[in-house]
C-alpha positions as CSV (number, residue, x, y, z in Angstrom):
1,M,10.0,-51.2,62.3
2,H,8.4,-53.9,60.3
3,G,10.3,-54.7,57.1
4,F,8.5,-56.3,54.0
5,V,10.6,-57.5,51.1
6,H,9.4,-58.3,47.6
7,R,11.1,-58.7,44.3
8,S,10.8,-56.4,41.2
9,G,12.7,-57.9,38.4
10,D,16.3,-58.3,39.5
11,V,16.1,-56.1,42.5
12,A,14.6,-56.4,46.0
13,I,12.2,-53.7,47.3
14,V,12.0,-53.2,51.2
15,D,9.0,-51.4,52.7
16,F,9.4,-50.1,56.3
17,E,6.4,-49.5,58.6
18,P,6.1,-48.7,62.3
19,L,6.2,-51.7,64.6
20,S,2.6,-52.5,65.8
21,G,1.5,-53.7,69.2
22,D,-1.4,-55.9,67.9
23,A,-1.7,-59.1,69.8
24,T,-1.6,-62.1,67.5
25,D,-3.8,-64.2,69.8
26,E,-6.5,-61.5,69.9
27,L,-6.5,-61.3,66.0
28,L,-6.8,-65.1,65.8
29,S,-9.7,-64.9,68.2
30,H,-11.5,-62.4,66.0
31,L,-10.9,-64.5,63.0
32,A,-12.1,-67.6,64.7
33,N,-15.3,-65.9,65.6
34,F,-15.8,-64.5,62.1
35,A,-15.6,-67.9,60.3
36,P,-18.8,-69.4,61.9
37,L,-20.5,-65.9,61.6
38,L,-19.9,-65.9,57.8
39,A,-21.1,-69.5,57.4
40,S,-24.3,-68.8,59.3
41,Q,-25.4,-66.0,56.9
42,A,-28.6,-67.1,55.0
43,D,-27.6,-65.4,51.6
44,I,-24.9,-63.3,50.0
45,D,-26.5,-59.9,51.1
46,A,-26.3,-60.9,54.7
47,A,-22.7,-62.2,54.2
48,L,-21.7,-58.8,52.6
49,E,-23.2,-56.9,55.6
50,A,-21.5,-59.2,58.1
51,T,-18.1,-58.8,56.4
52,A,-18.4,-54.9,56.1
53,R,-19.3,-54.8,59.9
54,F,-16.4,-57.1,60.8
55,V,-13.8,-55.2,58.8
56,G,-15.0,-51.8,59.8
57,Q,-14.9,-52.7,63.6
58,L,-11.7,-54.5,63.5
59,S,-9.8,-52.0,61.5
60,G,-11.3,-48.9,63.4
61,F,-12.3,-47.0,60.3
62,D,-15.3,-44.8,60.3
63,R,-17.0,-46.5,57.4
64,A,-16.5,-49.8,55.5
65,L,-18.3,-50.4,52.2
66,V,-18.7,-53.4,50.0
67,Y,-18.5,-52.2,46.5
68,R,-19.2,-54.4,43.4
69,F,-18.2,-53.8,39.8
70,D,-20.8,-54.5,37.0
71,E,-20.0,-55.6,33.4
72,A,-19.1,-51.9,32.5
73,W,-16.9,-51.6,35.6
74,N,-19.4,-49.1,37.2
75,G,-19.6,-49.8,40.9
76,Q,-22.4,-50.0,43.4
77,V,-22.3,-50.0,47.2
78,L,-24.1,-53.3,48.2
79,A,-23.4,-53.3,52.0
80,E,-22.1,-50.7,54.5
81,W,-21.0,-50.4,58.2
82,N,-20.9,-46.8,59.4
83,S,-19.9,-45.3,62.8
84,G,-21.9,-42.2,62.0
85,A,-18.9,-40.0,61.4
86,L,-19.3,-40.1,57.5
87,P,-22.3,-40.0,55.3
88,S,-23.9,-43.3,54.1
89,Y,-23.2,-44.3,50.5
90,L,-25.4,-47.5,50.7
91,G,-27.0,-48.2,47.4
92,L,-25.2,-45.5,45.5
93,H,-23.7,-46.1,42.0
94,F,-20.2,-44.8,41.0
95,P,-19.0,-44.5,37.4
96,A,-16.1,-46.6,36.0
97,D,-14.0,-43.5,35.7
98,D,-13.8,-43.3,39.5
99,I,-11.6,-46.4,39.5
100,P,-9.9,-46.4,36.0
101,A,-8.5,-49.4,34.3
102,Q,-4.9,-49.0,35.5
103,A,-6.1,-48.8,39.1
104,R,-8.3,-51.9,38.7
105,R,-5.3,-53.8,37.3
106,L,-3.3,-52.9,40.5
107,Y,-6.2,-54.0,42.6
108,A,-6.1,-57.4,41.0
109,L,-2.3,-57.7,41.4
110,N,-2.1,-56.4,45.0
111,R,-5.2,-57.1,47.2
112,T,-4.6,-54.6,50.0
113,R,-3.8,-50.9,49.9
114,I,-3.7,-48.3,52.6
115,I,-3.4,-44.5,52.7
116,P,-3.1,-43.6,56.4
117,D,-3.0,-39.8,55.9
118,I,-3.8,-37.9,52.7
119,D,-1.5,-35.1,54.0
120,Y,1.5,-37.3,54.0
121,T,4.9,-36.0,52.8
122,P,6.4,-38.2,50.1
123,V,10.0,-39.3,50.7
124,D,12.6,-40.3,48.1
125,L,13.5,-44.0,47.4
126,A,16.8,-45.1,48.7
127,A,18.4,-47.0,45.9
128,L,21.1,-49.4,46.9
129,H,21.5,-50.9,43.5
130,P,23.0,-49.0,40.6
131,D,20.5,-50.4,38.1
132,A,17.3,-49.8,40.2
133,G,16.5,-46.5,38.4
134,D,13.7,-45.7,36.1
135,Q,12.3,-49.2,35.5
136,L,11.4,-49.8,39.1
137,D,7.9,-51.3,39.5
138,L,6.2,-50.5,42.8
139,S,2.9,-52.3,42.2
140,F,3.5,-54.5,45.1
141,S,4.6,-51.9,47.5
142,Q,2.2,-51.2,50.3
143,I,3.3,-47.7,51.0
144,R,3.9,-46.3,47.6
145,S,2.8,-42.7,46.8
146,V,-0.6,-41.9,45.5
147,S,-1.9,-40.1,42.4
148,P,-2.7,-36.4,43.2
149,V,-6.1,-36.9,41.6
150,H,-6.9,-39.7,43.9
151,L,-6.0,-37.6,46.9
152,E,-8.2,-34.7,45.7
153,Y,-11.0,-37.3,45.2
154,M,-10.6,-38.3,48.8
155,R,-10.7,-34.7,50.0
156,N,-13.9,-34.0,48.1
157,M,-15.4,-37.1,49.8
158,G,-14.4,-35.6,53.3
159,T,-12.1,-38.5,54.1
160,A,-8.4,-38.3,55.3
161,S,-7.5,-41.9,55.3
162,S,-8.6,-45.1,53.5
163,M,-7.9,-48.8,53.0
164,S,-9.1,-51.0,50.2
165,I,-9.1,-54.8,49.9
166,S,-9.9,-56.5,46.6
167,I,-12.6,-59.1,46.5
168,M,-11.1,-61.7,44.1
169,V,-13.6,-64.3,42.9
170,S,-12.2,-67.2,40.8
171,G,-9.2,-65.1,39.9
172,Q,-11.3,-62.1,38.8
173,L,-11.7,-58.7,40.4
174,W,-15.4,-58.9,41.7
175,G,-15.3,-55.8,43.9
176,L,-13.7,-54.1,46.9
177,V,-14.1,-53.6,50.6
178,A,-13.3,-49.9,50.9
179,C,-12.8,-48.2,54.3
180,H,-12.7,-44.5,55.1
181,S,-12.1,-42.3,58.1
182,R,-12.6,-38.6,58.5
183,A,-9.2,-38.3,60.2
184,A,-5.9,-39.8,59.6
185,H,-5.8,-43.5,60.5
186,Y,-3.1,-46.1,60.4
187,V,-3.8,-49.9,60.4
188,S,-1.0,-52.3,61.1
189,P,0.2,-55.0,58.7
190,A,-1.2,-57.7,60.9
191,L,-4.6,-56.1,61.1
192,R,-4.6,-55.6,57.3
193,D,-3.8,-59.3,57.0
194,A,-6.7,-60.2,59.2
195,C,-9.0,-58.0,57.3
196,D,-7.8,-59.5,54.0
197,F,-8.4,-63.0,55.4
198,A,-12.0,-62.0,56.2
199,V,-12.5,-60.5,52.7
200,Q,-11.1,-63.5,50.9
201,S,-13.2,-65.8,53.0
202,L,-16.2,-63.7,51.7
203,A,-14.9,-64.2,48.2
204,I,-14.9,-67.9,48.6
205,R,-18.6,-67.7,49.9
206,I,-19.5,-65.6,46.8
207,A,-17.8,-68.1,44.5
208,S,-19.4,-71.1,46.1
209,Q,-22.9,-69.5,46.0
210,R,-22.4,-68.5,42.4
211,D,-21.1,-71.9,41.4
212,S,-24.2,-73.4,43.1
213,E,-26.5,-71.1,41.3
214,N,-24.8,-71.8,38.0
215,A,-25.0,-75.5,38.6
216,S,-28.8,-75.1,39.2
217,Q,-29.1,-72.9,36.1
218,R,-27.2,-75.5,34.0
219,A,-29.4,-78.3,35.2
220,R,-32.4,-76.3,34.3
221,H,-30.9,-75.5,30.8
222,A,-30.0,-79.2,30.3
223,S,-33.7,-80.3,31.0
224,V,-35.1,-77.7,28.5
225,H,-32.2,-78.4,26.1
226,G,-33.5,-82.0,26.0
227,H,-37.0,-81.0,25.1
228,L,-35.8,-78.7,22.4
229,I,-33.5,-81.3,20.7
230,G,-36.2,-83.9,20.9
231,A,-38.7,-81.6,19.2
232,T,-36.1,-80.6,16.6
233,T,-35.0,-84.2,15.8
234,S,-38.6,-85.5,15.4
235,A,-39.5,-82.6,13.0
236,A,-38.9,-82.2,9.3
237,T,-36.8,-79.1,9.9
238,W,-35.0,-77.6,12.8
239,S,-37.2,-74.4,12.6
240,E,-40.4,-76.5,12.7
241,G,-39.2,-78.4,15.7
242,L,-38.4,-75.2,17.7
243,L,-41.8,-73.7,16.8
244,R,-43.5,-76.8,18.2
245,A,-41.7,-76.2,21.4
246,S,-42.2,-72.5,21.5
247,D,-42.8,-72.2,25.3
248,Q,-39.6,-74.1,26.1
249,L,-37.6,-72.0,23.5
250,L,-38.5,-68.9,25.4
251,A,-38.0,-70.3,28.8
252,F,-34.6,-71.7,27.7
253,V,-33.0,-68.3,28.1
254,S,-35.8,-66.4,29.9
255,A,-36.7,-64.5,26.7
256,S,-40.0,-62.8,25.9
257,G,-39.8,-63.4,22.2
258,A,-37.9,-65.2,19.5
259,A,-37.4,-65.2,15.8
260,I,-36.4,-68.2,13.7
261,V,-34.9,-67.4,10.4
262,E,-34.2,-69.7,7.5
263,D,-32.5,-68.6,4.2
264,G,-32.6,-64.9,5.3
265,D,-36.3,-64.3,4.2
266,D,-38.3,-67.0,5.9
267,V,-38.9,-65.5,9.4
268,K,-41.2,-67.2,11.9
269,T,-41.8,-65.7,15.4
270,V,-43.0,-66.6,18.8
271,G,-43.9,-64.3,21.8
272,R,-43.3,-60.6,21.8
273,V,-41.0,-59.5,19.0
274,P,-40.3,-56.3,16.9
275,P,-42.1,-55.7,13.6
276,L,-41.1,-57.9,10.7
277,S,-39.4,-55.0,8.9
278,D,-37.1,-54.4,11.9
279,I,-36.3,-58.1,12.3
280,K,-35.3,-58.3,8.6
281,R,-33.0,-55.1,9.1
282,L,-31.5,-56.8,12.1
283,I,-30.9,-60.0,10.2
284,A,-29.1,-58.1,7.4
285,W,-27.0,-56.2,10.0
286,L,-26.1,-59.5,11.8
287,S,-25.1,-61.2,8.6
288,E,-22.7,-58.3,7.7
289,R,-21.0,-58.6,11.0
290,D,-17.8,-60.5,11.5
291,D,-17.7,-61.0,15.3
292,G,-18.5,-64.7,15.8
293,D,-21.5,-67.0,15.7
294,V,-23.2,-65.7,18.8
295,V,-24.0,-62.0,19.2
296,V,-25.2,-60.9,22.7
297,T,-26.1,-57.5,24.0
298,D,-28.5,-56.0,26.6
299,R,-28.2,-52.6,25.0
300,L,-29.1,-53.1,21.4
301,S,-29.8,-49.4,20.8
302,E,-26.1,-48.5,21.4
303,I,-24.9,-50.7,18.4
304,F,-28.0,-50.9,16.1
305,D,-30.5,-48.2,14.8
306,T,-33.6,-48.8,16.7
307,D,-36.8,-46.8,17.3
308,G,-38.9,-46.6,20.4
309,K,-41.2,-49.5,19.6
310,M,-38.2,-51.8,18.9
311,V,-36.5,-50.8,22.0
312,E,-39.5,-51.6,24.1
313,V,-39.6,-55.3,23.1
314,A,-35.9,-55.8,22.0
315,S,-33.5,-53.9,24.1
316,G,-31.7,-57.2,24.7
317,V,-30.8,-59.6,21.8
318,M,-29.0,-62.9,21.7
319,A,-28.5,-64.1,18.2
320,L,-27.2,-67.5,17.1
321,R,-25.9,-68.1,13.5
322,V,-27.2,-71.5,12.5
323,S,-25.9,-71.4,8.9
324,E,-23.6,-68.9,7.1
325,L,-24.5,-70.2,3.8
326,H,-28.2,-69.7,4.0
327,H,-28.2,-66.8,6.6
328,S,-30.2,-68.8,9.1
329,W,-30.4,-67.4,12.6
330,L,-32.1,-68.1,15.9
331,I,-32.7,-64.8,17.8
332,W,-34.0,-64.2,21.3
333,F,-35.4,-60.9,22.4
334,R,-35.7,-59.3,25.9
335,P,-37.8,-56.2,26.7
336,E,-36.6,-52.9,28.0
337,V,-36.3,-52.7,31.8
338,V,-36.4,-49.1,32.9
339,Q,-34.2,-48.4,35.9
340,T,-33.7,-45.5,38.1
341,V,-30.0,-45.4,39.1
342,T,-28.9,-43.3,42.1
343,W,-25.3,-42.1,41.6
344,G,-23.0,-40.8,44.2
345,G,-22.8,-37.3,42.4
346,R,-23.0,-36.5,38.8
347,P,-21.0,-39.3,37.0
348,H,-18.4,-37.1,35.2
349,K,-15.2,-35.2,35.8
350,T,-14.4,-31.6,35.0
351,V,-11.2,-30.1,33.6
352,S,-9.7,-27.0,35.0
353,E,-8.2,-24.1,33.1
354,N,-4.6,-25.5,33.2
355,G,-5.9,-28.8,31.5
356,R,-5.4,-31.1,34.5
357,I,-8.3,-33.5,35.2
358,H,-10.0,-32.9,38.6
359,P,-12.6,-35.3,40.2
360,R,-16.1,-34.1,40.9
361,H,-16.7,-32.1,44.1
362,S,-20.2,-33.4,45.0
363,F,-21.1,-36.9,46.2
364,D,-24.7,-36.1,46.9
365,A,-27.3,-38.6,45.6
366,W,-28.0,-37.9,41.8
367,K,-30.7,-39.9,40.1
368,E,-30.8,-41.0,36.5
369,Q,-33.4,-42.9,34.6
370,V,-31.6,-45.6,32.5
371,R,-33.6,-46.6,29.3
372,G,-32.7,-48.9,26.4
373,K,-31.5,-51.7,28.6
374,S,-32.7,-55.2,29.2
375,A,-32.0,-57.7,32.0
376,P,-28.4,-58.8,31.5
377,W,-27.8,-62.2,29.8
378,R,-26.2,-64.7,32.3
379,M,-23.1,-66.5,31.4
380,T,-24.9,-69.8,31.9
381,E,-27.6,-68.7,29.4
382,I,-25.0,-67.8,26.7
383,E,-23.3,-71.2,27.3
384,A,-26.6,-73.0,27.0
385,A,-27.4,-71.1,23.8
386,R,-24.0,-72.1,22.3
387,A,-24.6,-75.7,23.2
388,L,-28.1,-75.5,21.5
389,R,-26.5,-74.1,18.4
390,A,-24.0,-76.9,18.2
391,A,-26.8,-79.5,18.6
392,I,-28.9,-77.8,15.9
393,I,-26.1,-77.7,13.5
394,N,-25.3,-81.5,14.1
395,I,-29.0,-82.3,13.6
396,V,-29.1,-80.2,10.3
397,L,-25.9,-81.9,9.1
398,K,-27.2,-85.4,10.0
399,K,-30.5,-84.7,8.2
400,A,-28.5,-83.4,5.1
401,E,-26.5,-86.6,5.1
402,E,-29.7,-88.7,5.4
403,L,-31.4,-86.7,2.7
404,A,-28.3,-87.1,0.4
405,Q,-28.3,-90.8,1.1
406,L,-32.0,-91.0,0.4
407,S,-31.6,-88.9,-2.7
408,D,-28.9,-91.3,-4.0
409,E,-31.2,-94.3,-3.3
410,L,-34.0,-92.6,-5.0
411,R,-32.0,-91.7,-7.9
412,R,-30.7,-95.3,-8.2
413,S,-34.3,-96.6,-7.9
414,N,-35.7,-94.2,-10.5
415,K,-33.0,-95.2,-12.9
416,E,-33.9,-98.9,-12.5
417,L,-37.6,-98.0,-12.9
418,E,-36.8,-95.9,-16.0
419,A,-34.9,-98.7,-17.5
420,F,-37.7,-101.1,-16.7
421,S,-40.4,-98.8,-18.2
422,Y,-38.2,-98.1,-21.2
423,S,-37.8,-101.8,-21.9
424,V,-41.5,-102.7,-21.2
425,S,-42.9,-99.8,-23.3
426,H,-40.4,-100.5,-26.1
427,D,-41.2,-104.2,-26.3
428,L,-45.0,-103.6,-26.1
429,R,-45.2,-101.3,-29.2
430,A,-44.8,-104.1,-31.7
431,P,-47.5,-106.4,-30.1
432,F,-50.1,-103.5,-30.0
433,R,-49.4,-102.7,-33.7
434,H,-49.8,-106.3,-34.6
435,I,-53.2,-106.4,-32.8
436,V,-54.4,-103.4,-34.7
437,G,-53.0,-104.8,-38.0
438,F,-54.5,-108.2,-37.7
439,A,-57.8,-106.9,-36.6
440,Q,-58.1,-104.8,-39.7
441,L,-57.0,-107.7,-41.9
442,L,-59.7,-110.0,-40.2
443,R,-62.3,-107.4,-40.9
444,E,-61.2,-107.0,-44.6
445,R,-61.1,-110.8,-45.2
446,T,-64.5,-111.6,-43.7
447,P,-66.9,-109.1,-45.2
448,G,-69.8,-111.3,-44.1
449,L,-69.4,-110.7,-40.4
450,D,-72.5,-109.6,-38.5
451,E,-72.8,-106.2,-36.8
452,K,-71.9,-107.4,-33.4
453,S,-68.7,-109.1,-34.6
454,R,-67.7,-106.0,-36.5
455,H,-68.3,-104.0,-33.3
456,Y,-66.0,-106.4,-31.4
457,L,-63.2,-105.9,-33.9
458,A,-63.6,-102.2,-33.9
459,T,-63.4,-102.3,-30.1
460,I,-60.2,-104.4,-30.2
461,T,-58.8,-102.0,-32.8
462,D,-59.6,-98.8,-30.7
463,S,-58.3,-100.3,-27.5
464,A,-55.1,-101.5,-29.0
465,M,-54.5,-98.0,-30.6
466,A,-55.2,-96.3,-27.2
467,A,-52.8,-98.7,-25.5
468,G,-50.3,-98.0,-28.3
469,R,-50.5,-94.3,-27.6
470,L,-50.1,-94.9,-24.0
471,V,-47.0,-97.0,-24.5
472,D,-45.6,-94.3,-26.9
473,D,-46.2,-91.6,-24.3
474,L,-44.6,-93.8,-21.5
475,L,-41.7,-94.5,-23.8
476,N,-41.2,-90.7,-24.4
477,F,-41.5,-90.1,-20.6
478,S,-38.9,-92.7,-19.8
479,Q,-36.5,-91.6,-22.5
480,L,-36.6,-88.0,-21.2
481,G,-34.4,-88.9,-18.3
482,R,-31.9,-90.8,-20.5
483,T,-31.6,-88.4,-23.3
484,A,-28.8,-85.8,-23.2
485,M,-29.9,-82.2,-23.7
486,A,-28.5,-80.2,-26.6
487,S,-29.0,-76.6,-25.2
488,R,-28.7,-73.5,-27.4
489,P,-30.6,-70.3,-27.9
490,V,-34.2,-71.0,-29.0
491,D,-36.7,-68.8,-30.8
492,M,-39.9,-69.4,-28.9
493,N,-42.1,-67.5,-31.5
494,K,-40.9,-70.0,-34.2
495,L,-41.6,-73.0,-31.9
496,V,-45.1,-71.9,-31.1
497,A,-45.9,-71.1,-34.7
498,E,-44.8,-74.6,-35.7
499,V,-46.9,-76.2,-33.1
500,V,-50.0,-74.3,-34.0
501,R,-49.5,-75.1,-37.6
502,S,-49.1,-78.8,-36.9
503,L,-52.4,-78.8,-35.0
504,Q,-54.4,-77.2,-37.8
505,P,-55.4,-80.5,-39.7
506,S,-57.1,-81.8,-36.6
507,L,-59.1,-78.6,-35.9
508,E,-61.6,-79.3,-38.8
509,D,-64.3,-76.6,-38.7
510,R,-63.8,-75.5,-35.2
511,K,-63.7,-71.8,-34.5
512,I,-60.7,-70.8,-32.4
513,A,-59.6,-67.2,-31.6
514,W,-55.8,-67.3,-31.2
515,T,-54.0,-64.5,-29.4
516,I,-50.2,-64.9,-29.6
517,G,-48.0,-62.3,-28.2
518,D,-44.3,-61.6,-28.9
519,L,-42.3,-64.2,-26.9
520,P,-38.8,-63.6,-25.5
521,P,-36.1,-66.0,-26.6
522,A,-35.1,-68.9,-24.4
523,H,-32.1,-71.2,-23.9
524,G,-32.6,-74.9,-24.0
525,D,-33.1,-78.1,-26.1
526,P,-35.4,-77.1,-29.0
527,G,-36.9,-80.5,-29.4
528,L,-37.8,-80.8,-25.7
529,L,-39.2,-77.3,-25.5
530,R,-41.3,-77.9,-28.6
531,Q,-42.7,-80.9,-26.9
532,A,-43.7,-78.9,-23.9
533,W,-45.3,-76.3,-26.1
534,F,-47.1,-79.0,-28.0
535,N,-48.6,-80.6,-24.9
536,L,-49.8,-77.3,-23.4
537,I,-51.3,-76.0,-26.6
538,E,-52.9,-79.3,-27.5
539,N,-54.5,-79.5,-24.1
540,A,-55.9,-76.0,-24.7
541,V,-57.4,-77.0,-28.0
542,K,-58.8,-80.3,-26.5
543,Y,-60.4,-78.8,-23.4
544,T,-62.0,-75.9,-25.3
545,R,-63.9,-78.3,-27.5
546,P,-67.2,-77.7,-25.8
547,R,-67.0,-74.0,-26.7
548,A,-68.8,-72.6,-29.7
549,E,-65.9,-70.3,-30.1
550,A,-62.6,-71.2,-28.3
551,S,-60.3,-68.5,-27.1
552,I,-56.6,-69.4,-26.6
553,E,-54.0,-66.8,-25.6
554,I,-50.2,-67.5,-25.6
555,S,-47.9,-64.8,-24.0
556,G,-44.5,-64.3,-22.6
557,Q,-42.3,-61.7,-20.9
558,R,-38.8,-61.4,-19.4
559,I,-38.3,-59.9,-16.0
560,G,-34.6,-59.9,-14.8
561,D,-33.0,-63.3,-15.3
562,I,-36.4,-65.1,-15.6
563,S,-38.5,-65.6,-18.8
564,T,-42.1,-66.4,-18.2
565,F,-44.5,-68.1,-20.7
566,S,-48.2,-68.9,-20.5
567,V,-51.1,-70.6,-22.3
568,S,-54.6,-69.6,-21.3
569,D,-57.9,-70.8,-22.5
570,N,-61.7,-70.5,-21.9
571,G,-62.2,-74.3,-21.7
572,V,-63.7,-76.6,-19.1
573,G,-61.0,-75.6,-16.5
574,F,-60.3,-77.6,-13.3
575,D,-61.0,-77.4,-9.6
576,M,-57.8,-76.1,-7.7
577,A,-58.7,-78.5,-5.0
578,Y,-57.2,-81.2,-7.2
579,Y,-54.1,-79.1,-8.1
580,G,-51.7,-81.6,-6.5
581,K,-52.7,-84.3,-9.0
582,L,-52.4,-82.1,-12.1
583,F,-48.8,-82.8,-13.0
584,G,-48.8,-86.5,-11.8
585,V,-48.3,-89.5,-14.1
586,F,-51.5,-91.1,-15.2
587,Q,-53.5,-88.5,-13.3
588,R,-56.6,-87.1,-15.1
589,L,-59.1,-84.4,-13.8
590,Q,-61.6,-85.1,-16.6
591,R,-63.4,-88.3,-17.5
592,V,-61.8,-90.4,-20.2
593,E,-65.2,-90.7,-21.9
594,D,-65.3,-86.9,-22.4
595,F,-61.7,-86.2,-23.4
596,E,-59.1,-88.5,-24.9
597,G,-55.6,-88.7,-23.5
598,T,-53.2,-90.9,-21.4
599,G,-52.5,-88.7,-18.4
600,I,-48.8,-88.3,-19.1
601,G,-48.7,-85.1,-21.1
602,L,-48.5,-82.7,-18.2
603,A,-46.1,-84.9,-16.2
604,L,-43.9,-85.0,-19.3
605,T,-44.1,-81.2,-19.7
606,R,-43.2,-80.6,-16.0
607,R,-40.2,-82.9,-16.4
608,I,-39.0,-81.0,-19.5
609,I,-39.3,-77.6,-17.7
610,E,-37.5,-78.8,-14.5
611,R,-34.6,-80.3,-16.6
612,H,-34.2,-76.8,-18.0
613,G,-33.9,-75.4,-14.4
614,G,-37.5,-73.9,-14.5
615,E,-40.8,-74.5,-12.9
616,I,-44.4,-74.8,-14.1
617,S,-47.7,-73.9,-12.3
618,A,-51.3,-73.6,-13.2
619,T,-54.6,-71.9,-12.1
620,G,-58.1,-72.9,-13.1
621,E,-61.7,-72.7,-12.3
622,P,-64.4,-75.3,-13.3
623,D,-66.1,-74.2,-16.5
624,A,-64.2,-71.0,-16.6
625,G,-60.9,-71.9,-18.3
626,A,-57.3,-72.6,-17.2
627,R,-53.9,-70.9,-17.4
628,F,-50.6,-72.8,-17.5
629,E,-47.4,-70.8,-16.8
630,F,-43.8,-71.9,-17.0
631,R,-40.7,-70.0,-16.0
632,L,-37.2,-70.6,-17.4
633,P,-33.8,-69.0,-16.4
634,T,-32.3,-66.9,-19.1
635,N,-28.8,-68.2,-18.2
636,P,-29.3,-71.8,-17.1
637,K,-26.4,-73.6,-15.4
638,G,-26.3,-76.7,-17.6
639,D,-28.5,-79.7,-17.7
640,R,-30.4,-80.4,-14.5
641,K,-31.0,-84.2,-14.5
642,L,-33.8,-85.4,-12.4
643,A,-33.7,-88.4,-10.1
């Protein structure tokens, strides 16, 4: 007998098998011939066929199959050697239930397993140790008994003996070499070891080829990664950079479409993508999940509510979370790949009346069309996507730091400029007043001046007064950033009434139709808000001067947490092509000869509104009036000082 000893905890287990007459030299010769044969195969498929043929012929079984597991542990026969005594299973798929998880765990622990005869009679264990008992682990025993379900499975296949050898690639169960015979068949330990050596040589070839392919893939990913990072770094935002390199973005992970999402709502797409409504539903679903920053699936319909059109273009999804704070995502899509899978019999089991599970009886080819599945995402693609995500986040953080530094410098420069303008404008007020005063005194003390001299003095007076108004406005503008706000509830109806009343003396005999609606209250600094209203209403009065009857409408409304106010008129209006200049300092869209002003009023108004956390906009049309609208939050979060 052969005796094989292994430890199980604190006890030793001895297996006994009949002594074989296999010649060691002959086995070594077979293995020596197999090594160059395997090395000479052009690809993995040829290597699988060569291994199946070698193991089948050396072991003497009727059929040898190379069986590979997929990501769901379903199996497929990729190669077969057959003596003709058993039907061919080449190309057939088998469900994961055929080799359940506990069996796969044993295959990973103990590479070889043989059942010489399914009609064997089990024998009792001979326990020579008093504590051997119930805790005995027979995982590494070569001749342990077999589950009755598995024996029934073999009978249904028409096989009376079998041997399996695990294909372990990089420490993981990749597949099996499964051998079957119609009659009982015993293989000696030496022959099993020789077959195991051949199979593990195949595993090394598979690992080597996979590593080579992965290295090639990583090199390709690294090249495209460089293009994407270069585009992202040179652009204003990461999304703009990726859009510039849209072809590389799709080629990066062999996707057919992509969506770039910033702040949850801003969605930009390239290639073939689902409808925008479906993308937004997907974003909301992704943002609610708590399963990491990378979500990958090649069967989206199994975990997300999809319709036919979405499945067609987005059966596979790989989503990268770029920012949790702003719900920013980079999502790749892969289309549906419809497959026809040929199973070895219907892939399910039946249960008999007594409740015991029985394997299926038929192993005839049974075809099924698989839908809702994309091409699988390779591990190298997932790794490359993770690396791209890390690089994008680093770029975003770096740009945020640069922006913060630039903002600090800009704030410091603006404060210095504010101080300078405040000092200059404050110091210039007195000289301009002196010029006006002395020009008036000179005109009064010399009544005999000729007409041209009086014209000169009038020009000096008007120019000095205009310069004084400009200095006053500039002083107000510079003071706005230096003055603390005294925020409290403000009655906007009262403010508008005061402003209209203050303008009445300057209206003389003009005809103005005022339409003033009921305005919602606001929260802010009453003095600053009064100045904003004054500037807008005064502009409406000024620019409706050419009209025989001016029409000025003031309205407001509250929607949610925002109060909106507007001033509309039927004046000279403006061209929207010049909208970008409208709120700039010293920017005028009308000739100074036609309408007085310093060009600071609207800039001052915008600054007041923005300090209150709001925003202002305008629409206009030449000779058809203008409308100015500003929005204020009803619950502002304190004073928002501008740089």
